[in-house]
N, C-alpha and C positions, 0 to 999 in steps of 0.2 A: 298335320298346320303347313303350310307353305312357306318358303323363304320371303319372311317380310321384306317391301318395298320403305325405303325411308320416304318420309310426306313432308317432314320437316326436322329438322336437326340444329342443334345447339349444342354447346360444351355442359350445359344442364338440363335440357327437355330432349326429347323425342318423340318422335310421331312418327308408327310405323301402321300399312297397312298390308295384312298377312294374307291379302286376295282373296281371301274367303266372306267380305264384310265386314270383317274384321276390324278393328285398328285400335293399337295400344300406344296410352299414353304414358311414357315412362320417365318419372321424375329422377335424372341420375346426377344428382350436382355432388361429389363423393365429396370434394374439399370443399364445401358449403354443406353437408349431411344433411341436403333440400329442406336447409332453410329458408324462407319466404323473404329472401334480398329484395331488393327493386331490381334488377338482371333477370332475376330468377319469376317476380313474377308476372315480369310483361313476357321474358318467355314462355311464361306457361298458357298467358291470356292471350298469345298469336294462336299458340296448337290450339288452346279447344275453343279458338273462332274458327281455324279451319274444320275441325268437326261439325262446328254446328254450319258452314256455310257449304258443308258435303251434301250430293244429295243418294249417294252411293254405302255409307258406312251404312250397317243397322246395330250394330253394339260396340261399347267404347271399353276397353280393361286400361283402366288407370291404375298405375304400376309404380313403386318405388326401391329403393337400392334392396338388397336381401336383407339387411340389417335395420333398415329405417325406412317409415314410407316415409314420411316428413315430419318437420319439425317445429312447423311452425315458425315466427319472425324472431329475426337473429339478434341479440341484445341490443349491439347499435343500434338498431332501429327504435325498439322498445326505449332505450336511452333519450334516445333523440324527443319521442314523444313524450318522455316524462318531463325534458327540459323544454317543451313547448317549443323547441326546433319544426316541428312536425303539427300539421291538423290531424286530432284523434279522430282518425275515421276508419271505418272496417273495410280492409281490403276485399275487394269487389271476387275475390278465388270462390269463395262459394256459392255464389248468383250463376257465377259461369258455368262452374257443373251444374246444376240446377238448372240450368237452361239448356243443355244439350237435348238435341230432340228425340235422341234414341236411348233404348237403355244404356246405365253406366253401370259398370262390378268394379265396388273397390277391392284390388286384389293388396292386403295390408298384412305380407306377409313379416316388417318389417316393426317397430317399435312407432309409435305418432301420437307426437304432444302436442297440446292447444291446439291450433292452426291447424296442426296439422291432419291432427284426428277428425277437428271441424269436414275438412275437405274429402277426408273418406266417407266421413258420415251423411257427405251430400248424394253419396251415389245409390242407386236404386237394389243393389244387390251389394252385402257387404260379405268379406270377409278376412278373419282376422287368425294369426298363428296362436299355438295354445301358448308360447313359450315368449312372445313377444309381449310389450307392455304398454299400455293404452292410456293417456291420463289426461285432465283439462286443467292443465298447471297454470293457467290466468291470475287466480288468487293468491296463490304461493308470492308472487309477485307484489302482490296490494292493489292489484287493480281486478275488474270484473272480463267477465268473459265474455269475446266478440266472435266476428263471424256466424253469427246465429247458431253456435253451439247449444245456447240455453232451449232451444225446442229442437234441436236436430239429436242431440242426446238424446231426450227424452222419447223420441221416437222410436230412437233403436235400442234403447233401454226402458225400463219400468220408470216411472215418475220420481220414484223416492231413491231410485239407484242413481238415477240421475241426477239430482240434485244433492246425495250426497258427495260424489264424484268433482261437483262444479264448489260445493262448501269447502270440501278439504283439499281438495288438487291432486288428490292421491293417486296414484300408478298402478291399476290391475293387470294383471296378466289375463292374456284372451281366454283360457283357459278358465278363468273364473267369470271373466263376464259373460261367456257361451253361455252357461248357466242362471243370465238374471235377466235374458230379453230376445229382443227381435235381431238380433246378430245371426245372419244366414248359415253360413258356415264357421268354427275355429276347428283348423286345424293343425297339426302339425308341420314349421314352417316350409319345409319342400315340398308339403302337396298343395299348400296355397294355391300358386299359380296353374299346375296340373286343371286343379276344379274348377279356377275362376274361367280358363277356354271351354271345358268340357261345358259349363252355362252356357257360354259364349258361343258356342259351338248351335247348341239345340235353338237359344234364342234368333241367329241366324238365317236358321233354316224360314223363320216367317216373313209375311210381305210387309216390306218396310214401311208402307202407310199404315199399317192395323196396328203394328208395333208405336208410332208415334202416336195414335190415336189412344192408346192404351196408357201407354206414359204421361199421356197430357192428362189422364182420366183419372188416373192412381196418386197422381202428383200432386192434383190439387190442395186437398189438406196442408198438405207439408209444406207447399211453397207458401200457403197464406201465411200459417205460424209464422214460418220461418221471414217474412217482410215485417212481419209486425213485431218480433225478438230480435230483429237488425237494428230497426227504430230506436227499441228500446236500449239497446244496448250501446248504442252510439250516445247517449246522453248520460249512460252511466260511466262511460270512457270519459268523458267533456271532466266530468266530476274526479274519475279514480285516480286519471292521469295527474293530476294538476296537484296530489296528497303529497307534503312533504318528504314522507319517509318513501315515497314510490323509485325513486329513483335511485335510492338504495338500498332496494330489496329487492330491483332487478339485478344490478351490481354483486347482491350477496346470493341472492337464490336463485338464477337462471340456469335452470338445467333443458341442454340442447338434447 
């Protein structure tokens, strides 16, 4: 792998070109622990837009911090939603990842929570760490899941396991999830990134146009389910964020 060239860089998000048709989108907000603050979301959307507008990239590797892949919406934003200060609509990051025209690989070596897990599940190929923990924690704070995760999680795991995780908000280690469904690789944390790049190199050897066509074909059913689930999730959010105890639950039970 050659030395990477920065294509887009802020204090929170970096987009790197490895000069062999492989780009890396690195979520690197150390102080914010890769929570989806408004500046973080703006930077991430800009970086994803750069990927979508490129005609040279063949594969995108999505990475996070070594111990945290992404942690979803921060407590302050959830509290504002519960107080009715902002409209309870889904962050469009899931769709932005699904819209990337070339294969995407999520190297989820760190923990992933709520919307952070949903973001990783949008990738075409999923890698997790045996020792990291992954959970759809929405219901722990009294509101229903969002970002399309009601369909995204079922794609990666069995329907029964996905339903249990969504209802309970339970976190599970990658070592447990690897035996339950469609996670491509579950490895020790230090091996996640090298394996992701091994896969990326194999993909980058294929013609760009063929990769686009195959991705479009393979993703049709998942995208259709995602759009249907996102619509229903928005309706559920409009109800559950207005429940009288939601703000209290967010304050008490939020875990980043």
